[in-house]
Every structure is written in C-alpha cells, then in structure tokens.
FIPA-450121 format. One record per atom (N, C-alpha, C): y, x negated, z; residue in one letter. Coordinates in pm, whole numbers, plus 50000, padded with zeros to 5 digits. Example, Ala and Ser with C-alpha at 12.3 -4.5 7.8 and 13.67 -1.06 7.14 Angstrom:
! FIPA-450121
494314868150780A 495504877050780A 496704868050780A 497754871550708S 498944863350714S 500034871050787S 
***
This chain:
! FIPA-450121
498804991650000X 500005000050000X 501254991250000X 502224994749917X 503464987149910X 504354990450030X 505194980850067X 506064982750183X 506944995050168X 507484997350049X 508385008550029X 507695022050041X 506345022050045X 505605034550060X 505635039950202X 506045031550298X 506055036150438X 507245031150517X 508005021850467X 509095015650543X 510445020350491X 511305024550583X 512675028750549X 513645020150629X 514485012750560X 515465004450627X 516765012350645X 517225013250769X 518475020250800X 519575009750810X 520555010850721X 521605000850712X 522815003850799X 523944997650770X 525164999350847X 525575014050861X 526005017850982X 526425031551013X 525335041850987X 524075037150981X 522965046450962X 522745050650818X 523375043650724X 523295047250583X 522245038850510X 522215040750377X 521345032650293X 522005019450251X 523205016750297X 523895004650256X 523094992350298X 523054982150215X 522234970250247X 522764962750367X 521834957150444X 522224949550563X 521414936850580X 520504934250489X 519654922450502X 518864920250375X 517724913850389X 516924910550270X 516164922550216X 515854932450304X 515134944250258X 516094955950252X 515984963650144X 516954974250120X 516224986750072X 516394997850142X 515845010650098X 516915018550024X 516495026549928X 517395035449855X 516785049349854X 517595059749828X 517065073449829X 515855075249739X 515835068549624X 514715070149531X 513385065549593X 513455056149687X 512225051649754X 511615062949837X 512455070649903X 511975081849984X 511475093149894X 512165095349782X 511685105249685X 510265101749641X 510055089149609X 508745084549562X 507705085649673X 508125082949797X 507235083749912X 506645097849924X 507505107849918X 507035121549934X 506295126549810X 506605121149696X 505835124649577X 504395119949593X 504215108149652X 502865103049678X 502165111349784X 502915115649884X 502325124449986X 501725136749920X 502475142449827X 502005154649761X 500805151749672X 500875140949598X 499765137349509X 498485134849588X 498625128449704X 497465124849785X 497115135449891X 497845146549889X 497585157749980X 497665153350127X 498725146050160X 498915140950296X 499355152350388X 498645153950499X 498955164750593X 499195159750735X 499035146750758X 499225141050892X 500175129150881X 501375130650937X 502435120550922X 502925116151059X 503055103051077X 503575097451203X 504805088951174X 505905092651236X 507135084651229X 507085074251341X 507435061851306X 507485051351407X 508865044951410X 509435043951530X 510755037951550X 510595025751640X 510845013951585X 510765001951669X 511955001651764X 512034991451845X 512974991451955X 514444991251923X 514834987751802X 516264986951775X 516914974851837X 516104966551908X 516634954851977X 516304941951901X 515674943451786X 515144931851715X 515854929851582X 515634918151523X 516234915551393X 515384921551282X 515854920351159X 515174926651046X 513754921351029X 513574908451037X 512254902451015X 511234907851116X 511624907951244X 510714912951347X 510464927851330X 511514935251297X 511354949651276X 510384952751163X 510454945151054X 509554947450942X 508124943450977X 507974932451049X 506634928251090X 505984938751179X 506774944551269X 506254955051357X 505864967351277X 506704971051180X 506404982751097X 505104980951019X 504914969350962X 503694966550886X 502464967150977X 502604961651096X 501504961751193X 501164976151233X 502194984151264X 501944997851308X 501395006451196X 501795003851073X 501255011450959X 499745009650949X 499284997650974X 497834994950968X 497105002751078X 497715003251197X 497105010751307X 496995025651270X 498075031251218X 498085045551187X 497165048951070X 497175040550969X 496325043450853X 494835042850889X 494495035250994X 493095034251035X 492565047251094X 493465056451130X 493045069551182X 493535080751088X 493755076850963X 494135086650860X 495475093450887X 496375085950945X 497755090450960X 498605083050858X 499395090150779X 500345083550691X 501625080950771X 502045068650773X 503185064850858X 504485063750779X 505555066350849X 506905063650800X 507585055550911X 507835042950884X 508385033850985X 509855030950954X 510705034051048X 512145031551031X 512515018251093X 513145009651015X 513634996751062X 515154997651072X 515664996051192X 517114997651215X 517614986551305X 517424974451257X 517624962351336X 519044960951392X 519124954851509X 520424951251567X 520434937051622X 519264931851659X 519204918451714X 519754917451854X 519744928551930X 520324928352064X 519654918052155X 518324917752151X 517594908652240X 518064894252220X 518194890352094X 518634876752065X 520074874552111X 520914884552085X 522334883352121X 522514881952271X 521894890952348X 522054890852493X 521474878052553X 520244874552514X 519614862652570X 520424850152541X 520874848952417X 521654837152378X 522984836652452X 523634848252465X 524944848452530X 524864845852680X 523834851152745X 523664848052887X 523444833152904X 522664827252814X 522424812852820X 523714804952806X 524564808852712X 525834801752690X 526754803252811X 526824815352865X 527674817852981X 527224809353100X 525904808853119X 525374801653235X 525634786653228X 525854781553109X 526074767153092X 527504762953127X 528404772753145X 529784769353178X 529884765053324X 530784756053352X 530964751053488X 531454762053582X 532304770853530X 532844781553614X 531724790853662X 530834794653573X 529724803553609X 528874797053719X 528564784353702X 527764777353803X 528424777153939X 529724774753940X 530474774654067X 530444788354134X 530674798854054X 530764812254110X 529424817054164X 528344813554097X 527014817354145X 526774811454285X 527114798954304X 526894792654434X 527764798954542X 529014801754510X 529914807854607X 529404821654647X 528984829454550X 528554843154576X 527214843654649X 526264835454607X 524964835854675X 525094831354820X 525914821354846X 526084816654984X 526694827555071X 527784833555024X 528474843555105X 527644856255119X 527014860855011X 526304873655015X 524964872655088X 524314861255081X 523084859555159X 523384861355307X 524504855955351X 524904857255490X 525314871555522X 526084877755434X 526564891355457X 525424901355467X 524424899655380X 523324909255374X 522224906255475X 522244894355533X 521264891055634X 520044883855583X 520154877755463X 519024870155409X 519044855755462X 517874849655474X 517784835355499X 516534830255431X 516384817255425X 515224811155360X 514164807355463X 514544800155564X 513574795255663X 513254806155764X 511964808855784X 511554818755882X 512044814556022X 512464824056098X 512884821156234X 514384818956247X 515064817456133X 516514815856141X 517164829356165X 518274829456227X 518944841956255X 519564848156132X 519604861256131X 520254868256020X 521724864556015X 522224862455896X 523624859455879X 523964844755884X 522964836255899X 523214821855899X 523474817255756X 524554810155735X 524924805855600X 523934795555546X 523524797555422X 522624788055358X 523354775255327X 522634764055330X 523244751355292X 523294750155141X 524144741155094X 524224738754949X 522894733954893X 522184725954971X 520884720954926X 519874732354911X 519894741855002X 518984753154993X 519314761954872X 520594763854848X 521004771754732X 520604764754603X 520844751554595X 520454743954476X 518954744754453X 518184744354559X 516734745254548X 516314758654490X 516934769354537X 516604782654483X 517014783954337X 518184779054304X 518694780354167X 517894772054067X 517124762454116X 516304754354026X 514984761153991X 514704772454056X 513464779654032X 513604789053913X 512464791753847X 512464801153734X 512954814953778X 512584818753901X 513044831553957X 513744828554090X 515054825754086X 515774822454209X 515784834254307X 515714831154435X 515824841154541X 514844852754520X 513634849254481X 512654859454442X 512334869254555X 512354864454678X 511974873054791X 513154879954858X 514314878854800X 515504885154858X 515594899654809X 514864908554876X 514774922454833X 515084931754949X 515334944554915X 515534954755018X 514334955355112X 513144954455054X 511924955555135X 511874944755242X 512204932555203X 512184921655300X 513274923055406X 514424927955365X 515484930255463X 515014940155569X 514424951155524X 514024961655616X 512824957455701X 511944949455642X 510764945155719X 511154935855834X 512324929455822X 512804920555928X 513814927556019X 513944940755999X 514824948456085X 516284946556054X 516594942255931X 517994939355898X 518584949355799X 517854960155773X 518314969655674X 519674975655702X 520054976255830X 521324982455866X 522474972555875X 522174959655864X 523214949455882X 524384951355787X 524054952655657X 525114953755558X 525904966655578X 525224977555614X 525914990255636X 526934989055747X 526524982655854X 527414981355969X 528634972755938X 528454963455846X 529534954055817X 530184956255680X 529924967955620X 530474970555487X 532004971055492X 532654962755414X 534114963355410X 534564976555348X 535734981155385X 536234993955335X 536644993155189X 537074981255147X 537544979555009X 537404964854970X 537394961754840X 537224947754796X 538244938254857X 539474943154876X 540534934554929X 540194928955066X 539334936155140X 538964931555273X 538144918655269X 537604915355151X 536784903355138X 537564891455082X 538774893855036X 539524883254969X 539764871255059X 540084873855185X 540354862855277X 539154853855296X 537944859455289X 536734851555310X 536444842255192X 536954845655075X 536744837054959X 537944827854933X 539094831354987X 540324823954957X 540234809154991X 539804806055112X 539764792055152X 538784784055067X 537584789555051X 536554782254978X 536964779454833X 537594789054770X 538004787354630X 539174777754620X 540184779654704X 541374771154695X 541104756854737X 540084754854822X 539774741354868X 538904733554769X 538394740254667X 537524733854569X 538374729054452X 538784716354456X 539694711054354X 539044710854216X 537734708554214X 537044708654084X 537094722654023X 536904732854106X 536974746654058X 538364749854006X 539384745754077X 540764748154033X 541014741453898X 540504729453882X 540654722353754X 539934729853642X 538734734953670X 537974742453570X 538744754953527X 539394761653622X 540144773753591X 541254770953490X 541844759253500X 542944755853412X 542554753853268X 541264752753240X 540824750353103X 539804760453054X 539684771953127X 538674781853093X 539324795353064X 539014800852946X 539484814252911X 538354824252937X 538654835153005X 537684845853024X 538364859253006X 537564869752993X 538084883252976X 538094890253110X 539234896153146X 539354903053275X 539904917153253X 539654925853350X 540164939453347X 541644939553385X 542424946953310X 543834948353343X 544004959153450X 544994957753537X 545214967953641X 545444981853584X 546024982853464X 546324995653401X 545225000053304X 544094993053307X 542994996453217X 542954987153098X 541814986453034X 541654977452920X 541304963452965X 541224954552867X 540834940852896X 541784931152826X 541884919252880X 542664908752814X 541954895552835X 542144886452742X 541484873552749X 542514862652768X 542234853452856X 543154842452879X 542724834052996X 543594824653033X 543334816053149X 543514824353276X 542544823553366X 542614831053490X 543154821953600X 544074827053682X 544624818853790X 543804820653918X 544124812754018X 543354812754142X 543404826254212X 544574832254218X 544734845154287X 543874855854221X 543864856054089X 543074866154018X 541584863554034X 541194850854038X 539784847654059X 539324852254197X 540154850254298X 539804854654433X 539584869854435X 540484877154369X 540344891754362X 539064895654290X 538774888754181X 537584892054101X 536304889254179X 536244877854247X 535054874454325X 534864884254440X 535964888454502X 535874898354610X 535324911654557X 535754915554437X 535234927854376X 533734926854351X 533324915454300X 531894913254273X 531084914554401X 531544907554506X 530834907754633X 530784921854692X 531894928954684X 531954942554738X 530954951654669X 530874950654535X 529954959354461X 528494955954491X 528194943054507X 526824939154541X 526434944954676X 527304943254775X 527014948554909X 526844963654905X 527734970354835X 527664984954826X 526364989454763X 525934982554659X 524694986454592X 523494984754685X 523524974454770X 522444973054868X 522494984254971X 523684987755014X 523834998255115X 523295011555065X 523605015054940X 523175028054885X 521805026954817X 521185015254829X 519835012754776X 519755014654623X 520785010154555X 520775010354409X 520984996154355X 520554986454433X 520574972554388X 519364969954300X 519404958754228X 518254954254148X 517714941154204X 517724939954335X 517374928054411X 518564918454411X 518524908954501X 519684900654533X 520264893154412X 519474884354353X 520004875954245X 520344883754119X 519454892554069X 519814900253949X 521054908853969X 521234914354089X 522414922654114X 523694914254111X 523644902354167X 524814893454160X 525124889954015X 524094886753938X 524294883353797X 524924895153724X 524404907253746X 524944919153680X 526424920953711X 526774920053839X 528164922653877X 529094911353834X 528604899153832X 529414887853783X 529674889453633X 528634892853558X 528794894953414X 529734906653388X 529574917353463X 530414929253442X 531894926053465X 532184918353570X 533574915853608X 534264905853516X 533544895153476X 534224884253406X 533694881153266X 532514886253232X 531914881953104X 531384893453019X 531804905753046X 531224917052976X 531464916252825X 532624911352782X 532904910352639X 531984900252571X 531684889352643X 530824878952587X 529344882652591X 528974891652681X 527554894652701X 526914901252581X 527544911352525X 526954918452412X 526724933152439X 527404938752541X 527264953052567X 527684961152445X 528604955852368X 529054962752247X 527924964152146X 526994954452143X 525854955252051X 524964967052090X 524714968452219X 523914979752267X 524594992952233X 525894993852255X 526615006152224X 526565009252075X 526754999151991X 526705001251846X 525335005951802X 524285000551866X 522935004751832X 522745019551865X 523255024051979X 523135038052016X 523895047051920X 525055042451878X 525835050151779X 525045051351649X 524435040351606X 523645040351482X 522455049751493X 521835050151610X 520675058751629X 521035073551617X 522295076651635X 522775090351619X 523315092751479X 524055083051426X 524685084651295X 523675086351183X 522495080251196X 521525080851086X 521075095051053X 521335104751146X 520905118551125X 522045127651079X 523205122151048X 524345130351007X 524095137250873X 524785148350855X 524655156550734X 525145148750611X 524405150050500X 524755142850377X 525505151550276X 525935163250316X 526665171950223X 527895164850169X 528015164350037X 529165158149972X 529085143049963X 527985137050005X 527805122550000X 526705119149901X 526825108049833X 525835104649732X 525365090149744X 524255087449679X 523685074149663X 523545067049799X 523875053949805X 523605046149925X 524565049450040X 525585057550014X 526485061650121X 525865072450210X 524755078050166X 524085088350244X 523455082550371X 523275091250469X 522645087150594X 521135087250576X 520525075650602X 519115073650566X 518185082950644X 518405084250774X 517545092750854X 517595107250810X 518795112050783X 518945126150743X 518335128650604X 518495119250515X 517895120750383X 516365121750398X 515805113350481X 514375113450506X 513955126750569X 514715131350666X 514385143950734X 514435155750637X 515465156150553X 515575167150458X 514395167650363X 513895156050325X 512695155550240X 511475160750318X 511415157350446X 510325162150529X 510365177350541X 511555182950556X 511715197450566X 511195204250439X 511585198950325X 511115204550198X 509585204150191X 509035193050235X 507575191450232X 506915201350329X 507505203150446X 506965212250546X 507015226750499X 508085230350431X 508195243950379X 507105246850277X 506745236850202X 505695238450101X 504305237850164X 504165229150269X 502875227550336X 503085228850487X 503275241150537X 503585243150678X 502485238950775X 501295236050721X 500185231950808X 500225217150843X 501165209450790X 501205195050819X 501485192650966X 500985181551017X 501255177151154X 502175164951149X 503225165051232X 504175154051236X 504255148651378X 504085135551394X 504165128951524X 505365119451527X 505885117151646X 506995107851667X 506595097551771X 506635084751733X 506295073951825X 507475064251830X 507955061051950X 509105052251962X 508935041952072X 509355029852045X 509285018952142X 510705015552188X 510905014752318X 512175010552375X 513315019452327X 514305013752257X 515445021652210X 515045031252100X 513835029952045X 513355039951950X 513325053752013X 513195054452146X 513225067352215X 514585074152201X 515645066352193X 516985071952175X 517105078252037X 516615071151936X 516645076451799X 515855089551791X 514715090151860X 513885102251856X 514605113851925X 515225111452039X 515975122052106X 517075127552016X 517765118551947X 518825122951855X 518245130651736X 517085126351688X 516395133551581X 516035147751627X 515505149151748X 515095162151799X 516275171851806X 517425166751848X 518615175151856X 518995180351718X 519055171451620X 519405175351485X 518345184451424X 517075181051446X 515965188551390X 515975203051439X 516195204951568X 516205218551624X 517385226651573X 518495219951548X 519695226951501X 519605230851355X 518885222951276X 518855225351132X 517575231751081X 516445229151149X 515165234451101X 514215235851220X 514445246051305X 513635247651426X 512175251251399X 511855254651275X 510465257951242X 509525246051252X 510085233951247X 509255221851256X 508985218551403X 507725220151445X 507305216951581X 506485204051575X 506905194051649X 506225180951644X 504945181351726X 503915175151674X 502605175651736X 502535166951863X 502875154051849X 502905144651962X 504215136951962X 504775135052080X 505895125852098X 505425115352198X 505485102752158X 504965091952241X 506025081052255X 506355077552378X 507325067052405X 506625055052471X 507005043052428X 506575030752494X 507795023852553X 507765021452685X 508875014852756X 510215020552712X 510405033652725X 511615040052670X 512905035352736X 513895032352652X 515195027652699X 516255038552697X 515865050852669X 516845061652667X 517265065452808X 518435070952820X 518925075652949X 518155088152991X 518005089853121X 517305101453175X 518015114353136X 519345114453136X 520055126753103X 519865130752957X 519805120952866X 519535124052725X 518135129852710X 517165123852777X 515785128552771X 515685142752826X 516335145252937X 516315158752994X 516895168852896X 517995165252834X 518685174652745X 517895177852620X 517235167852562X 516585169852432X 515085172352438X 514445169152551X 512995171152560X 512615180352675X 513025177352796X 512635185252913X 513095199752900X 514335201752855X 514895215252846X 514495222452717X 513775215552628X 513395221652500X 511945218452467X 511055223052551X 509645219852531X 509015227552416X 509745236552357X 509285243652238X 509375235052112X 509945223252123X 510115214552007X 508875206051977X 507915205852069X 506745197152054X 505555203052128X 504385197152105X 503165201752172X 502755192452287X 502765179452263X 502295169852363X 503275158252376X 503475153552500X 504375142252524X 503715132352620X 503965119352595X 503435109052687X 504305096452682X 504405089952800X 505105077152815X 504095066452854X 504235054652796X 503535042652842X 504605032752886X 504575028653014X 505585019353063X 504995011453179X 505775002153234X 505274993453340X 505574998953480X 504754994953575X 505064997853714X 506324990253754X 506914994453865X 508094987653918X 507854972853940X 506694969553998X 506374955554027X 506304947553898X 505594952553798X 505444945153672X 506744944653593X 507554955253605X 508854955353536X 509734943953587X 509714941853718X 510534931353777X 510004917353744X 508724916353717X 508144903353683X 508324899653537X 508794908853456X 509014906353313X 510384899753296X 510414886653313X 511674879153319X 512334878453181X 513564883553172X 514284883653045X 514804869753009X 515494863353101X 516034849853080X 515714841453205X 514704832853198X 514324824853316X 515524817753378X 515554817153511X 516584810653591X 517884818853599X 518034828653509X 519324835553501X 519204850553526X 518624857753428X 518394871953454X 516894874053467X 516444876353590X 515024874953621X 514254888053631X 514844899053583X 514114911553568X 514014914753418X 513554926753385X 513274930253247X 514514934853171X 514324936753041X 515404941952957X 515834955853003X 514894964353044X 515264977753091X 516154976953214X 515904967053301X 516764965353417X 518164960953375X 518244952253276X 519574948053229X 520324959653166X 519604967853088X 520234979653028X 520754988753139X 519914991253239X 520314999653352X 521454993453431X 521394980153449X 522344973453536X 523704970953477X 523784969653343X 525084965853288X 525384970353145X 524374972253060X 524654974952919X 525084989352891X 524624998652973X 524965012652948X 526465015252967X 526965024652887X 528365029052897X 529335017252888X 529025008252791X 529884996652764X 530114987852887X 529134987652975X 529224979153092X 529924985353211X 530274998253200X 530995004753309X 530065010653415X 528805012753381X 527855018453476X 527055007653547X 526535010953667X 525545002253728X 524345010853766X 523165005253753X 521935012653782X 521915026053710X 522265025853581X 522165038053500X 520715042353496X 520495055253489X 519145060753499X 518425059553364X 517405051053360X 516685048053237X 515255053253248X 514795060153145X 513515067253150X 512325057953173X 512375045753120X 511225036853131X 511055030053265X 512015031653357X 511925025353488X 511205034553586X 510145029553648X 509345037653738X 510175043353853X 511145035753903X 511955040454016X 512665053353982X 513025055053853X 513715067153812X 512735078353779X 511615075153716X 510625085453685X 510065091753811X 509795083553911X 509175088654034X 510165095554126X 511445094254099X 512485100954178X 512375097254326X 512195084254353X 512145079654492X 513565078354547X 513705078054678X 515015076554740X 515715064054689X 516995064754650X 517945075854665X 518025085054543X 517105083654450X 517195091154324X 516685105354335X 516065108954447X 515505122354462X 516555133154478X 517815129154491X 518895139054502X 519685140454372X 519225133754265X 519925134254136X 519265144954049X 520035154854009X 519475166553941X 518685163153815X 519265154753727X 518555151753602X 517275143853628X 517285135553733X 516085127853765X 514985136953819X 515325146053907X 514305155053962X 513735164153854X 514575168353759X 514095176753649X 513105169053563X 513435156453533X 512535148053453X 511255145153530X 511385142253659X 510215139653742X 509245151553740X 509785163453756X 508945175453758X 508235177553625X 508915174153516X 508295175353384X 507195164953366X 507505152353399X 506535141553380X 505285143853463X 505455148753584X 504335150253676X 503805164653684X 504115172753585X 503555186253583X 502035185653586X 501435194153664X 499995193853687X 499195194453557X 498205185653547X 497225185453437X 497825181653301X 499055176453298X 499665172953170X 499515158153134X 499335149353232X 499125135053206X 500185129253112X 501425130153155X 502525126253066X 503005111953087X 502385104353176X 502815090553194X 501615081753229X 501615069653176X 500615059453211X 501365046653243X 501155041253364X 501845029153407X 500935017153389X 501465007053325X 500714994653306X 500834985953432X 499704980553477X 498424980553409X 497504991153470X 496824998653383X 495855008353431X 494535001253462X 493715007753546X 492435001853580X 491305008053498X 490095004253528X 488955008653450X 488645023353461X 489275030353554X 489005044653570X 489895053353482X 490905047353416X 491825055153334X 491095061253215X 491295074053189X 490625080453075X 491235076052942X 490525078952834X 491055075652702X 492385082852680X 493295075952615X 494605081652591X 495595078652701X 495125072752811X 496005069452924X 495815055052969X 495415046452878X 495155032552911X 496255023552855X 496695014152935X 497735004752891X 497664992252977X 497894980652914X 497784967952984X 498994958752963X 500014963152894X 501134954352863X 501864949852990X 502214937052994X 502984931553105X 504354926553060X 504784930852943X 506134927452896X 506714939252821X 508034940252825X 508714951352759X 508384951852609X 508394940152547X 508144939652404X 506684939552367X 505784939852465X 504374938052436X 503564950652414X 504154962352433X 503364974652423X 502794976852283X 503554973452180X 503034975652044X 502044964952002X 501814954952088X 500784944852063X 499594946352158X 499674955852249X 498644957552351X 497514966552299X 496324961352295X 495184968752239X 494934981852314X 495074981552447X 494814993652524X 495845004452493X 497115000652484X 498155010352453X 497965016052313X 497735007252216X 497535011852079X 496295020752071X 495245017152143X 494055025552145X 494335039352202X 495165039852306X 495535052752366X 496325061252267X 497255054852195X 498045062152096X 497155067451984X 496245059151937X 495325063751833X 494495075751881X 494055074952005X 493245085852061X 494055098852060X 495335098052096X 496185110052097X 496405115651959X 496535106951861X 496865111351724X 495635115551644X 494465112651693X 493245115851617X 492915130751626X 
***
C-alpha cells in the first residue's frame, strides 16, 4: 500500500499547505475514498499521533500503526500534524539550564525552600535546617535531584503542617529573606548585568531586557511563594519539578516553548473548520477528510469508524467530535481509544462525558502516578513526564499551574484535593462507571483481561508497547 493511501499530512493552520517533505492534497483523499469504495471497505480507524513530534517521526509512527490496523482488517487513516514540541521544549530547557543565572537561582531557591518546607537530607536533622552548598551540589549532580522530597515524606515525618503554619501572606513577605543573599553575591550581580530575560510587566504583558537586582529579588520571592503555596494546597509536582516549573514560568516562559504547545492546540481545532468558499490547498485538511467520510457513510451507513489518539492526539479527537456532532450527528463512532492523553479534563468532559451518544466504547491507556513521575523528560532538570510539564506550565500559555490533564492518574482518580473539582469528579464517575473498564494503568499484571493490558513505562512508548497495541487490536476486532 502506498503512503498516500492512508496518510494525510495536515499543514500550516490545519490546511493542505505544504510544511515539510511530505505533502497531501485534496485529490489524495478523493483517491483514498475511491479505493475504499472499490475494495468495499467497511471498517475504518483514524489514528492521531501525539502532535509533539516532527514530520519524520510522525510519518514513521503512521506507517507502523497502519501495519497494526491492517493486520486486523481495519483500513487506517493516519493524520500527521507535526509540531516538534518535544524537541523544542527539551532543547530549550537544556539551553536555559546552561546559563549561569539559572544555576545560581536554582541553588538559592532549593536552599531556602528546603528549609521553609521542612525538608532535609540527613536523617535525624531537625526540620528547617538549612542545607549546605555541598549537599545541594550533590543533589543537583544526580539524574533526579531531590528525588525523595515529596509531600508523602513530609507528612510521614510529621512535617506536613510546617509550611501551612509559616505560609507568608504575600510574595513581598519573602523579599527580605532573599535580599541579603542575592545582593551579597557579587558574581550573581555581575551575571545580571549581562543577561537578558523576559519578565512580566506590572500592568500585564511581557518585556525582554536586562533585569536589575530589585526586580530579581521580587521575582525570586514570587517563585518561592508559589512553590510554598502549591505544597500547602497539595497541588505541587514534588519539590524540584515544582521549583523548575515556577522558575521557568516567572523568568523563562517565552524561551521555554509554551507558544508551541498553544499553536499545536489551535491547529488541532483549525483543521476541522468549514471549507465553504475555500479551494485547493487552502482548504482545511481535517474537514475535507471528514466531509468525504460523511459522503461515504451516507452511502454505506453500516460502516464502523474508530478513533485512536496518542497524547495530544486526544485533543484533535475531542475537537473532531464537537464538529462531527454539530454537522453530522448520524455518525456514531464505534471505539474511541486514548493513549497517555494530553487533553484537558474540562475539554474531555465537554466533548465525551456529556455526550456519550457520540460513541459506543471508550478506553484510556496511561501510566500510574508512580510510573508517570519516573518518566524523566530532561535528566537533571525536569525530572517528571511530559504530561506533568504540560500540567505544570505549558497549558494556557504558561499561566496555569497543575492544569487538569486527562492522562494523569491523580486527576482521573479524583484524589484530594481534586475530589472537590466538578469537572474532575464528572470525569472520574464516567471513567469508573461499573462494568465499563474505561481505563488501564501501566503496568498491568498477568491477571488483566484482554483489551486491558499495557506495559509502557514512557509517555512516548505506548504506540511501541506490544501489550497496549494488542489491547487496541482486541478492541477493534
């Protein structure tokens, strides 16, 4: 089978416009459905890769998944809508971490916050004892710095209330504690004089330029305040990842690549826009494909259509469901399957939980909380998974923290403090509805039935995991 028989490349703004070495045109989709009719195809599976990868990886994944689907007599349509987010974010975090200013700020923040929150390294030391520079350097040299600095460990040592009791009323209350240390560090002052960073303006917006000592003190105090607050309300992502998130949010959000994530989400929606009055490659690729599917369904209403999405592919599917229901509600999808979904809980609730008439069967394959945290995105720097980074900083252009993401077990299970969030409880009730088996957490054991088996230990590994692929095949057969 030729690539154009199953692969659709979604270009800039969700159109057919070229964006790389592979280019789809409307005539390719026309030919695709003509072959469907000639070959009497009645079982079709749409596959959406993560949207976080480049064109080459996206095409390789599509080719691999087409072979899996064809082995069970499913004709696949694989959408490639590359953004390269993973590469952008990983590379940019690496570049940021290499700057002298970043290194200085990490040490200042970890020293002060370890004391504030009641963490220590050596057993038997009193809570609140300041770590030495040597101890901090030792931790920062590890692949996963401060690995045991978690809420669980705080509470197990009876220190869970320490931060609450000492929570400052506002960020300004912490400025004095950082003022001396920052102003006394002549090397840091020198670094400030030659470093441009992006900061928030008091009246809103951002500006880039040299930051002075007074502004740095204010920024560091804000970072520390937000970290402490997140621990108090139990919405932290553990000690070191939370500090990294808040440091990036305050001083490096423009450099990080949150805009890439936002653009990808926009593209996942734009591809389904109406093509009325638009022609040729200016048309929206997803909508052109959908309209052809509608025509085919009207002629052969007995066809079965499945939707499978990995990571951000879940966002594209939710947007497809919204458009599909508005334009052609007669099409009911047979199976919807998500792997490590990166969509927001509120989007999922709006397009799937509240509209269960749009599909017959739904299932998620994702990692347990423990395995999610062990899936290190950038060793030494951001030591949790991509879904944690999305939740911690990429959502809403970097303005949100701990955004509710469907693929994170803490949000699916609606554990405290999430059990009081309406959209989370609604999603939880749907996922855990009796006898529906709508979620499988990796790694499953030998007792898991067919269709509910998964072994992936990385965010990007689900489409390469034999157990997960076997479960998907079982559902689609």
